[in-house]
C-alpha angles and dihedrals in degrees: 000000000000092000090051091050092048091049090050092050093047091048092050093047090048091051092050092049092051095057116126114284090234092075108118120248125196139192111214124207103199116246146198134309137203113204124214093222103059098186099064097086093232124171111256099181106080113179118182147131129248145159129228129185127189113227092184136345090282105028131064141154129217140186135180151115132262141166103263131210091273089057091250132124108260123193119202143183122189146171114218124203120192101209094180134025104185097177135000112291096019124100129178122188149101139291129210128183148098135286137184133210103062138115124296098350135071091216126024123197116233127211115163142144122245142193117203135189120196126181127166105317102343134077137182121197125191119201130187109216110199121224109253106178129239093012110046134021110218124244147154109249131196117203123190123214139189120204114230123206 
């Protein structure tokens, strides 16, 4: 069973690495958040650094670290699916992944909708993080990105 799993992982990694070179890649710089519960004293300036790579026009993955709302380093990894692209430069979809640095759990699952605007070399992505008590305090988050060539 272990050999089969290893072969599957190596095959998947090989496929991802052989994607066309034209797939967009971004460096993200964290962003800002606005929490639904305003009286908790949460950090709303969330600098960080991340990497995102498009696998297709509607699918990408990302990973990085940022200073979260609890003023802790939070590491994340996500898969992003743009369900709808109404006009050029705009993408609407969902994100699923994992993050560290929050209440009562070493790792917290993430599932959240997003709206993204990309033009030329810049991108802005807005996420809605749902409140999941006692683990995560909900917010709207803006993340800023720079496309790298």
